[in-house]
C-alpha angles and dihedrals in degrees: 000000000000090000089051093048091052090048090054092046089053091050090050090051091051092046092052086068089064122095111243096217105135116104132180098285095048095045091045091053091047092052093046090048091050093047106042105070143139094298095078089061089065109023098076090070094045092049092046088052090062103034106020113202090353091070094112086069090068090055091051091048091050091047091052092049091047090049088063092044093047090049088055091047091049092049093048094041092055089053099041115044097174120127110257102068115212092008092055091049091051094046093050092049103041107013139249100310096053089043086053090054090051087053091051091050087051089053091051091047092050099045094047092045094049091048089051094047090051085059088055092048093051093047092049092046096051090047090049100045130043101260136120125268097217120136089249091056092049090047092052094048092049091049091049091048096051093037095053094044092049090051092049095047096044088058088064146290094272091060090044093051089048089058092058093081099143108103126190096262092056090053097044101043096076091045093048090048089051093051100039095049099031095053088075092056099053115128109215093214090057093061098040115108123200102206143015113267120242123257094254100052089044093047091047089052092046095053089052097041094050085078088076092053104045118091099083089104089062092051089052095053094094092061091134089066098049121112111236096348093195089066102026102048096055096044095045092046095050093044092050092048090051093050095048095045093051091046093047095049090048090052092051093047092051093046093044094041095052103037099030116188089348089074093085091058093063101066094149099057113355099162093050091052091048092048090054087062095064105015101035123220091327089062092046090052093047091052094045090049090049092051091047093049094045093048093047092046091051092050095048091049093048095048088051096052115020097061087062088072089061090046090051091051090053092045092051096045097252088117133025110293094242088074084067091057113141121209107249095224107029096033092223129134092257100167092050093049094048092046093050092046094048093052091045091048092050090052092047095056096042101044143045127243092251093053092046092047091056091045091051091046094054091052093047092046091053088050089050089051091058090047095050089050089049090051091056091048093049091051092048092049092043092233110176141174127206113317133015113321121236105267138158137160109291094021090135091056096055097072090054091050090047091052090051090051091052093048090051092052094043089052087073095057122097128243090253092066093045091046093053093049093042092052092048093050092046092050092046091048093052090048091048097053095039091054090046089055092047091050092051096046 
């Protein structure tokens, strides 16, 4: 415990060197940019497949669950201002090992998510350009995507950052065009639902749809550079959740209202097909281009950042040190980048977007579970950073409600997703403790 306390104090001293310059608008934009990705271009059809015209209920259920999670993040973020977001909250509450497990869950979330988004990219690209849809074509495109991005990022972080050219406005413009024009073409009969869906189809849709809502934890990572985190983190998190929820429901209503029951039959590019109804082929092309750009932008950004987690584990001794190898010429974490890309490529070619989305969601929900438990612990121990922590009547109940919500959502996952996550955590734990024994001997 003394060693962990000293580690946290060292982290605080390092973070005090950072400039706290991010206010509510900047942090809100960062969270929105991290949350709204390529998944929303595909998920409306998959949710409609399970719930039909009652699909907006899944968005509302996700938003209510995320409201509980965001409240936990806001409470914890107002008490722990270290850079690292959720992982910092967990480490401060439960120590380095549990923080390491949170990092492993982040890695599983990231690699499954990027593999799923590559499937979206390929589907959008083959629909946009005149090329075949055979498995060989998809394999070659995926290989080219990962191969080119590995080559770029191994050459250095400057080149990798230069490849991340897709800014928020480029991602949002096609979606805003879709909503602002399509809202006038909604057929009321197409969005009417005759009965309340059962708990199972609703839960099955929520565990899939949560993919579109996660990402707030990425936006909270630069907590060490936020002005007055006790005030800024809660406001930015709630505002970002409100923006994304309203936009997502509007997207679903336009897609459902223009395509009706046919929406579920366009799993590859539902928004593009809906746009073709009221904007013609030009609208279809714009939405396909938007999905392609958004997906590629997500993948380039992820390949730039996520492998650094593997590098950090190797550097800190949580994984074998060769994972922290640095390229002698380009000074980049080449082994970590290549390892991450190989795993993501293997998942991309062997799974569908829907399966990968659920796998990613199980990992992120387990990570959220640790964070919500950490939130309760931080409140009970009265841990606090500079300034007045975010507090309100019933604040101690929210983490418990959030944990119940997570358990309900996870109850709709399959044994396969739990097995994959369990095996990964068990293997990581063995490696962690073996390396600790070696270091002490």
